[in-house]
Wavefront OBJ file of the C-alpha trace (Angstrom):
o trace
v 21.971 -33.294 4.950
v 20.008 -30.380 6.432
v 20.881 -28.121 3.494
v 19.798 -30.821 1.065
v 16.459 -31.106 2.848
v 15.959 -27.308 2.820
v 16.737 -27.179 -0.895
v 14.456 -30.175 -1.521
v 17.266 -32.223 -3.013
v 16.471 -35.858 -3.439
v 18.669 -38.482 -1.926
v 20.809 -38.741 -5.060
v 23.940 -38.039 -3.024
v 23.197 -41.022 -0.794
v 23.762 -44.558 -1.878
v 20.766 -46.846 -2.182
v 21.133 -48.369 1.303
v 21.434 -44.979 3.030
v 18.425 -43.709 1.098
v 16.301 -46.518 2.473
v 17.328 -45.976 6.082
v 17.605 -42.180 6.046
v 13.967 -41.325 6.784
v 14.454 -38.568 9.352
v 13.062 -35.269 8.046
v 15.368 -32.901 9.984
v 12.435 -30.526 10.651
v 13.909 -28.970 13.812
v 17.332 -28.582 12.224
v 15.814 -27.104 9.077
v 13.823 -24.591 11.127
v 16.929 -23.589 13.077
v 18.967 -23.175 9.890
v 16.280 -21.089 8.232
v 15.937 -18.882 11.330
v 19.696 -18.248 11.328
v 19.532 -17.423 7.634
v 16.627 -15.017 8.225
v 18.581 -13.238 10.974
v 21.602 -12.931 8.688
v 19.566 -11.563 5.772
v 17.761 -9.102 8.071
v 21.102 -7.855 9.436
v 22.492 -7.446 5.912
v 19.387 -5.579 4.812
v 19.581 -3.242 7.815
v 23.218 -2.411 7.040
v 22.521 -1.893 3.358
v 19.288 0.077 3.733
v 20.808 3.586 3.306
v 22.843 2.538 0.269
v 19.895 0.729 -1.248
v 17.627 3.741 -0.702
v 20.161 6.007 -2.405
v 20.446 3.594 -5.332
v 16.675 3.347 -5.660
v 16.371 7.144 -5.704
v 19.131 7.458 -8.311
v 17.541 4.791 -10.500
v 14.147 6.488 -10.223
v 15.682 9.846 -11.222
v 17.489 8.237 -14.156
v 14.328 6.450 -15.305
v 12.395 9.707 -15.118
v 15.006 11.451 -17.276
v 15.059 8.606 -19.761
v 11.276 8.539 -19.754
v 11.125 12.251 -20.547
v 13.617 11.809 -23.391
v 11.699 8.824 -24.760
v 8.445 10.758 -24.497
v 9.918 13.723 -26.410
v 11.309 11.391 -29.089
v 7.941 9.674 -29.323
v 6.197 13.017 -29.826
v 8.683 13.959 -32.525
v 8.119 10.643 -34.328
v 4.356 11.058 -34.138
v 4.598 14.616 -35.463
v 6.819 13.454 -38.351
v 4.366 10.644 -39.184
v 1.444 13.068 -39.103
v 3.293 15.497 -41.401
v 4.143 12.663 -43.803
v 0.513 11.514 -43.768
v -0.645 15.055 -44.601
v 1.845 15.293 -47.503
v 0.724 11.911 -48.837
v -2.958 12.879 -48.644
v -2.221 16.200 -50.337
v -0.386 14.446 -53.191
v -3.226 11.939 -53.578
v -5.742 14.764 -53.653
v -3.703 16.655 -56.269
v -3.403 13.467 -58.359
v -7.195 12.939 -58.230
v -7.856 16.519 -59.286
v -5.425 16.213 -62.173
v -7.010 12.991 -63.472
l 1 2 3 4 5 6 7 8 9 10 11 12 13 14 15 16 17 18 19 20 21 22 23 24 25 26 27 28 29 30 31 32 33 34 35 36 37 38 39 40 41 42 43 44 45 46 47 48 49 50 51 52 53 54 55 56 57 58 59 60 61 62 63 64 65 66 67 68 69 70 71 72 73 74 75 76 77 78 79 80 81 82 83 84 85 86 87 88 89 90 91 92 93 94 95 96 97 98 99
């Protein structure tokens, strides 16, 4: 019942009679359960902190490498587009002169 209250589940699991009489909010029990959960999550985070930091650093390095590669590819595409634009303008100019 406490977990259902924490998760804001309605009384669907209870039959209609129990739903009418079950009015207690379980505030103290909910607070105790959430405090235990917070302690557990904090302990897990403390144990995992070095591994998480290493993973974050590795992901940042990988993103930087990928970013550099994407940037270089982007520059190459822009240079190719600019060269194509120049060729097109040159052909149009030659066509106008010939007409």
